[in-house]
C-alpha positions as protocol buffer text, in pm:
chain_id: "A"
residue {
  index: 1
  type: MET
  ca { x: 12692 y: 9324 z: 13352 }
}
residue {
  index: 2
  type: TRP
  ca { x: 12740 y: 9291 z: 12977 }
}
residue {
  index: 3
  type: ALA
  ca { x: 12592 y: 9112 z: 12644 }
}
residue {
  index: 4
  type: GLN
  ca { x: 12770 y: 8923 z: 12414 }
}
residue {
  index: 5
  type: GLU
  ca { x: 12583 y: 8952 z: 12037 }
}
residue {
  index: 6
  type: TYR
  ca { x: 12678 y: 8779 z: 11731 }
}
residue {
  index: 7
  type: ASN
  ca { x: 12563 y: 8893 z: 11427 }
}
residue {
  index: 8
  type: LYS
  ca { x: 12589 y: 8749 z: 11113 }
}
residue {
  index: 9
  type: PRO
  ca { x: 12817 y: 8391 z: 11092 }
}
residue {
  index: 10
  type: ASN
  ca { x: 13120 y: 8610 z: 10962 }
}
residue {
  index: 11
  type: ASP
  ca { x: 13097 y: 8898 z: 11154 }
}
residue {
  index: 12
  type: LYS
  ca { x: 13269 y: 9079 z: 11469 }
}
residue {
  index: 13
  type: VAL
  ca { x: 13179 y: 8965 z: 11818 }
}
residue {
  index: 14
  type: THR
  ca { x: 13007 y: 9253 z: 12003 }
}
residue {
  index: 15
  type: PHE
  ca { x: 13088 y: 9323 z: 12347 }
}
residue {
  index: 16
  type: MET
  ca { x: 12755 y: 9537 z: 12482 }
}
residue {
  index: 17
  type: ASN
  ca { x: 12829 y: 9624 z: 12870 }
}
residue {
  index: 18
  type: THR
  ca { x: 12704 y: 9947 z: 12892 }
}
residue {
  index: 19
  type: LEU
  ca { x: 12347 y: 10115 z: 12742 }
}
residue {
  index: 20
  type: THR
  ca { x: 12563 y: 10320 z: 12532 }
}
residue {
  index: 21
  type: SER
  ca { x: 12773 y: 10060 z: 12358 }
}
residue {
  index: 22
  type: CYS
  ca { x: 12407 y: 9900 z: 12258 }
}
residue {
  index: 23
  type: VAL
  ca { x: 12251 y: 10231 z: 12136 }
}
residue {
  index: 24
  type: ASN
  ca { x: 12586 y: 10276 z: 11934 }
}
residue {
  index: 25
  type: LYS
  ca { x: 12533 y: 9938 z: 11818 }
}
residue {
  index: 26
  type: VAL
  ca { x: 12167 y: 9985 z: 11676 }
}
residue {
  index: 27
  type: VAL
  ca { x: 12216 y: 10323 z: 11530 }
}
residue {
  index: 28
  type: LYS
  ca { x: 12458 y: 10223 z: 11301 }
}
residue {
  index: 29
  type: ASP
  ca { x: 12231 y: 9916 z: 11215 }
}
residue {
  index: 30
  type: GLY
  ca { x: 11963 y: 10216 z: 11154 }
}
residue {
  index: 31
  type: TYR
  ca { x: 11748 y: 10212 z: 11436 }
}
residue {
  index: 32
  type: THR
  ca { x: 11778 y: 10624 z: 11507 }
}
residue {
  index: 33
  type: ASP
  ca { x: 11476 y: 10735 z: 11639 }
}
residue {
  index: 34
  type: SER
  ca { x: 11373 y: 10780 z: 11998 }
}
residue {
  index: 35
  type: PHE
  ca { x: 11040 y: 10690 z: 12078 }
}
residue {
  index: 36
  type: LYS
  ca { x: 10819 y: 10751 z: 12432 }
}
residue {
  index: 37
  type: VAL
  ca { x: 10509 y: 10662 z: 12596 }
}
residue {
  index: 38
  type: THR
  ca { x: 10270 y: 10872 z: 12564 }
}
residue {
  index: 39
  type: ARG
  ca { x: 9834 y: 10870 z: 12719 }
}
residue {
  index: 40
  type: GLN
  ca { x: 9812 y: 10828 z: 12278 }
}
residue {
  index: 41
  type: GLY
  ca { x: 10019 y: 10514 z: 12265 }
}
residue {
  index: 42
  type: LEU
  ca { x: 10424 y: 10544 z: 12114 }
}
residue {
  index: 43
  type: TYR
  ca { x: 10513 y: 10839 z: 12007 }
}
residue {
  index: 44
  type: ALA
  ca { x: 10797 y: 10889 z: 11758 }
}
residue {
  index: 45
  type: THR
  ca { x: 10990 y: 11192 z: 11742 }
}
residue {
  index: 46
  type: SER
  ca { x: 11098 y: 11168 z: 11383 }
}
residue {
  index: 47
  type: ASN
  ca { x: 10765 y: 11184 z: 11252 }
}
residue {
  index: 48
  type: ASP
  ca { x: 10540 y: 11315 z: 11514 }
}
residue {
  index: 49
  type: LYS
  ca { x: 10337 y: 11022 z: 11528 }
}
residue {
  index: 50
  type: THR
  ca { x: 10163 y: 10827 z: 11770 }
}
residue {
  index: 51
  type: TYR
  ca { x: 10195 y: 10400 z: 11735 }
}
residue {
  index: 52
  type: LYS
  ca { x: 9938 y: 10155 z: 11920 }
}
residue {
  index: 53
  type: PRO
  ca { x: 10085 y: 9842 z: 12042 }
}
residue {
  index: 54
  type: GLU
  ca { x: 9996 y: 9664 z: 11779 }
}
residue {
  index: 55
  type: GLU
  ca { x: 10162 y: 9852 z: 11526 }
}
residue {
  index: 56
  type: ILE
  ca { x: 10468 y: 9801 z: 11664 }
}
residue {
  index: 57
  type: HIS
  ca { x: 10741 y: 9512 z: 11704 }
}
residue {
  index: 58
  type: VAL
  ca { x: 11004 y: 9452 z: 11958 }
}
residue {
  index: 59
  type: ILE
  ca { x: 11305 y: 9363 z: 11773 }
}
residue {
  index: 60
  type: ASN
  ca { x: 11556 y: 9273 z: 12031 }
}
residue {
  index: 61
  type: PHE
  ca { x: 11566 y: 9407 z: 12364 }
}
residue {
  index: 62
  type: TYR
  ca { x: 11876 y: 9480 z: 12628 }
}
residue {
  index: 63
  type: ARG
  ca { x: 11861 y: 9498 z: 13033 }
}
residue {
  index: 64
  type: PHE
  ca { x: 12111 y: 9619 z: 13265 }
}
residue {
  index: 65
  type: GLU
  ca { x: 12124 y: 9515 z: 13599 }
}
residue {
  index: 66
  type: GLY
  ca { x: 12393 y: 9775 z: 13795 }
}
residue {
  index: 67
  type: GLU
  ca { x: 12672 y: 9624 z: 14099 }
}
residue {
  index: 68
  type: SER
  ca { x: 12554 y: 9800 z: 14366 }
}
residue {
  index: 69
  type: ASP
  ca { x: 12344 y: 10117 z: 14261 }
}
residue {
  index: 70
  type: PRO
  ca { x: 11951 y: 9964 z: 14167 }
}
residue {
  index: 71
  type: GLY
  ca { x: 11941 y: 10293 z: 13951 }
}
residue {
  index: 72
  type: ASP
  ca { x: 12137 y: 10138 z: 13731 }
}
residue {
  index: 73
  type: MET
  ca { x: 11884 y: 9935 z: 13652 }
}
residue {
  index: 74
  type: VAL
  ca { x: 11824 y: 9986 z: 13273 }
}
residue {
  index: 75
  type: ILE
  ca { x: 11585 y: 9841 z: 12957 }
}
residue {
  index: 76
  type: MET
  ca { x: 11600 y: 9942 z: 12628 }
}
residue {
  index: 77
  type: TYR
  ca { x: 11438 y: 9801 z: 12355 }
}
residue {
  index: 78
  type: VAL
  ca { x: 11460 y: 9824 z: 12020 }
}
residue {
  index: 79
  type: ILE
  ca { x: 11168 y: 9907 z: 11804 }
}
residue {
  index: 80
  type: GLU
  ca { x: 11001 y: 9892 z: 11449 }
}
residue {
  index: 81
  type: THR
  ca { x: 10658 y: 10014 z: 11397 }
}
residue {
  index: 82
  type: ASN
  ca { x: 10467 y: 9903 z: 11055 }
}
residue {
  index: 83
  type: ASP
  ca { x: 10505 y: 10157 z: 10883 }
}
residue {
  index: 84
  type: GLY
  ca { x: 10906 y: 10110 z: 10902 }
}
residue {
  index: 85
  type: VAL
  ca { x: 10981 y: 10326 z: 11149 }
}
residue {
  index: 86
  type: LYS
  ca { x: 11287 y: 10275 z: 11361 }
}
residue {
  index: 87
  type: GLY
  ca { x: 11438 y: 10333 z: 11660 }
}
residue {
  index: 88
  type: THR
  ca { x: 11466 y: 10283 z: 12072 }
}
residue {
  index: 89
  type: LEU
  ca { x: 11294 y: 10339 z: 12362 }
}
residue {
  index: 90
  type: VAL
  ca { x: 11486 y: 10307 z: 12699 }
}
residue {
  index: 91
  type: ASP
  ca { x: 11301 y: 10299 z: 13061 }
}
residue {
  index: 92
  type: ALA
  ca { x: 11401 y: 10196 z: 13419 }
}
residue {
  index: 93
  type: PHE
  ca { x: 11265 y: 9860 z: 13533 }
}
residue {
  index: 94
  type: GLY
  ca { x: 11221 y: 9756 z: 13866 }
}
residue {
  index: 95
  type: THR
  ca { x: 11137 y: 10036 z: 14144 }
}
residue {
  index: 96
  type: TYR
  ca { x: 11221 y: 10321 z: 13936 }
}
residue {
  index: 97
  type: SER
  ca { x: 11050 y: 10134 z: 13573 }
}
residue {
  index: 98
  type: ASP
  ca { x: 10778 y: 10431 z: 13470 }
}
residue {
  index: 99
  type: VAL
  ca { x: 10435 y: 10283 z: 13491 }
}
residue {
  index: 100
  type: SER
  ca { x: 10282 y: 10378 z: 13163 }
}
residue {
  index: 101
  type: VAL
  ca { x: 10605 y: 10250 z: 12966 }
}
residue {
  index: 102
  type: SER
  ca { x: 10537 y: 9910 z: 13168 }
}
residue {
  index: 103
  type: ALA
  ca { x: 10138 y: 9957 z: 13098 }
}
residue {
  index: 104
  type: PHE
  ca { x: 10224 y: 9969 z: 12707 }
}
residue {
  index: 105
  type: MET
  ca { x: 10464 y: 9697 z: 12690 }
}
residue {
  index: 106
  type: LYS
  ca { x: 10259 y: 9443 z: 12852 }
}
residue {
  index: 107
  type: GLU
  ca { x: 10013 y: 9526 z: 12564 }
}
residue {
  index: 108
  type: VAL
  ca { x: 10305 y: 9446 z: 12272 }
}
residue {
  index: 109
  type: GLU
  ca { x: 10252 y: 9052 z: 12146 }
}
residue {
  index: 110
  type: ASP
  ca { x: 10563 y: 9127 z: 11888 }
}
residue {
  index: 111
  type: ILE
  ca { x: 10855 y: 9088 z: 12149 }
}
residue {
  index: 112
  type: HIS
  ca { x: 11177 y: 8925 z: 12023 }
}
residue {
  index: 113
  type: LYS
  ca { x: 11448 y: 8859 z: 12132 }
}
residue {
  index: 114
  type: LYS
  ca { x: 11787 y: 8770 z: 11969 }
}
residue {
  index: 115
  type: ALA
  ca { x: 12042 y: 8505 z: 12099 }
}
residue {
  index: 116
  type: VAL
  ca { x: 12323 y: 8646 z: 12301 }
}
residue {
  index: 117
  type: ARG
  ca { x: 12608 y: 8494 z: 12466 }
}
residue {
  index: 118
  type: ASN
  ca { x: 12688 y: 8556 z: 12803 }
}
residue {
  index: 119
  type: ASP
  ca { x: 13021 y: 8418 z: 12847 }
}
residue {
  index: 120
  type: ARG
  ca { x: 13334 y: 8579 z: 12655 }
}
residue {
  index: 121
  type: PRO
  ca { x: 13566 y: 8342 z: 12433 }
}
residue {
  index: 122
  type: GLU
  ca { x: 13883 y: 8248 z: 12513 }
}
residue {
  index: 123
  type: ALA
  ca { x: 14173 y: 8449 z: 12423 }
}
């Protein structure tokens, strides 16, 4: 599975068919922190701070489904906190998902998905 994202009208089209390409894209956009879910909430490595669901905003998310391997089912959340920390949270979904990540994300109210086109342009 792959995604094609359109940014600004004059920007080049970005094809994101792997988790790595998505991570590279969002890092270029300033989302450099790595988040993880703990018992206390969403932990940011850069400032050693933990956030509650109401303190974060999911700016975008990308979901990847493996053609033949269920272990390839991954979702990456692009997150910004109320105090400006920007980063990503990656989790498996389906059978292999982390229950604590799923429970935390269900409590987040501010989740957005940017427009993505799933058809390649004609050559």
